[in-house]
C-alpha positions, 0 to 999 in steps of 0.5 A: 600655623603659617599661611601655607599650612592653613591654605593646605588644611582649609583647602583655600588659597591665600588670596581668599584667606586674605580677603576674608581677613579684610572683611573681618571674618578672620583675625589672626594674631601677629608676631613681633616681626609682623607675620600672621600666626594662625591658630586652630580656632582661626582654621575652624572659623575659616572652615565654617565660612567655607561651609556656609559659602558652599551652602550659598550663604552671603558674606553679610549673613556670615558676618551677622553670625560672627557678630551675633546679630542673628543665629545659625538656626534662623539662617538655616531655616531661611535657607531650607525654605529657599532650597525647597523651591530648588530642583532635586540637584540641591536636595542634599543641601536641604538635607544637610541644613536639616541635619545641622538644625537637628543637631542644634548646632550654633556657629560656635559649635558647628563641625564644619570639617565633618560636613565638608567631608560629607559634601565631597563624598555625596557629590564625588559621583554627581555632576551637580555643581551646586557646591562648587562655589567660586570663593571670593576673589578680592575686588574693589567695588567703589566707583568713586575711588576707582574713577578718582584714581583713573582721573589722576592717571589720565590727567598725568598722562595728558600733562606728560603729553603736553610737555613732550610736545613742548620738548619736541616742537619747542612750543605748545599751541593748543587749538579747537580743531578736530585735527588737534583733538585727534592728535591729543587723543592718539598721543594720550592713548599711546602713552597709556599703552606704554606706561600703564603696563610697565607700572602694573608690572613693576609696582602693582599699581599706577600713580593714581592707584597709589594715591588712592590706596589701590593695587592689582595682583595675581591671586598668589600675590605676585605682580601681573606679567607685562603681557597680562598688564598690557591686555588689561590696559587695552581692555580698559581703554576699549571696553571701559573708556570707549577709546575716548570716542565722543558719546562712546566714552560716556556710555562705557564709563557710565556702564562701568560705574553702574556695574561697580555700584551694583557689585559686579566684577568688570570684565578686565578684572576677572581672574585677578585680585583688585585690592585696597590698602585702606579707606583713609580720607587723606587719600581724597585730600591728596587727590584734590591737592594734586588735581589743583596743582596739575590744573594750575600747571596747565593754566600756567603753560600759556604764561610760561611759553610767553616768556622771552628767551632774552630779558633785561637789556637787549643787544640787536642779536638778542632782540632778533632771537626774541623776534624769532621766538615770538614768530614761532610761538604765534606761528607767523609765516614770512614766506621766504624771509627770516630776520637774522642775528643782525636784525635784517631780513634775508632770503632763506632761498634765492628768489629772483622774482622778488628782486624786481619788487619795490622795497616797500612790498618786501618786509621793512628793514628795522633801524635800531637806536642803541645805548652802550650796545643795548637796544633803546628803540626799534623803528622802520620807515616805508615810503613810496609813490606811484606803486602798481602793487598792493601794500601788505599790512605790516601788523605782524612785523609790528607785533613781533617787534613790540613783543620782543622789546617790551616783554624783555623788561625784567620788571614784568612777571610772566602773568603781566607779559601775557596780558601785555602781549594780548593787549598789543596783538588786539590793538594792532588787529583792531587798527590795521591801516590806521595810525595809532600811538599808545604806551605800555609801562616804560615803553611807547609804541607808535604807528603813523600811516598816510596813504592816497590812491588805495582801497582798504581791503582789510589785509592789504591796500589795493591801488584804486587805479594803477594808471593814476598816482598813489602815495603810501607812508608808514612810520613805526617805532617801539621805544624804551622811555625809561632808562 
């Protein structure tokens, strides 16, 4: 007989029948095309299971009977002793157990259909709900497997959020501020609420559940509707993950883990079938490999973003593009100025107040030494005397010029570029208004500073006395030393 017929004759839906099959209580034959073929013996086995579950026998007890590890008489006598402590509402159950014992029935000879009919007749006019057992809805009570699947999903959503930011903003600059953390949480929450219901509706599983062999469906085997998937996802985020709120998320996750370990159905899984395809170890291996490669991708992003857009020999325009790339990457603000494609500074909007400032107070103009239109050296020279204004630290200009030329070297890889960038940045931050010269690979960098009549206040030089004479001279270059 087919599944529809055995559903009709047993009075159980296919979700429960499939569940009992997976628990090893039922083993139907398979046809050549893979369909299940149920026999009369399977039906009788299923009716026996239904009867014993109606009498509140556990699945473990029923498995022991099928595997002949115990006897029906022994379990019935235990049940009789238990029922003796119950109220009169369950006296019929006690009487039925005694009747089966007196018949001398074994599990193999038990006439389940006869006794189920007698239960229905005896309780047709009774308000007792003792025999109204909720037959098992398939659930997966394996917290490690389920939390691994959820972790894979969360990691994937986080990676997608990072790449989305990179595509929209053109940069990825993580920090430890509360604002940045809150922004990340909101982004991931929105992605979960959009993507997870769609996956459950279309595939009955998310990416993580697919890896771990888990899937969710209605009791009739159909996929959840989008509305039900959305409600379940929202319930998981609020009740199961505490909306990622610190401490609340740990309490929620711990509570969920403990309930699963005890075999309790989580609130968002009630009324749905949570199934597991198999318990094969390769799924954990796949999860580990994915976690490894995803972690590597996160680690490599800072290296990747440090790559200059133009590499190899540079024209002045390409140097300027590199300069603006690193300016955005390091979030350096030059107020109302930008470096154009000709390597010169220009005002974004006219500001007539700045035209009265000495050239040295503005950003220094670059000079380029080229060979066959390829930049070999970038330098600037700033000199002035008797200046009543403060002098800015040109550290940011020197850092960007150095990164733009040195990181264009085609000999270097992305990992070396990042190390080089950190070395250059830390060197200029350390020296400030001090002269310094050093070499990196095929490049040399020099910053020679001389001044008198100024006070060093870390970020700027302030004239000690505006009525006295002062002097400032700064020569900088970054030069390619190898052809």
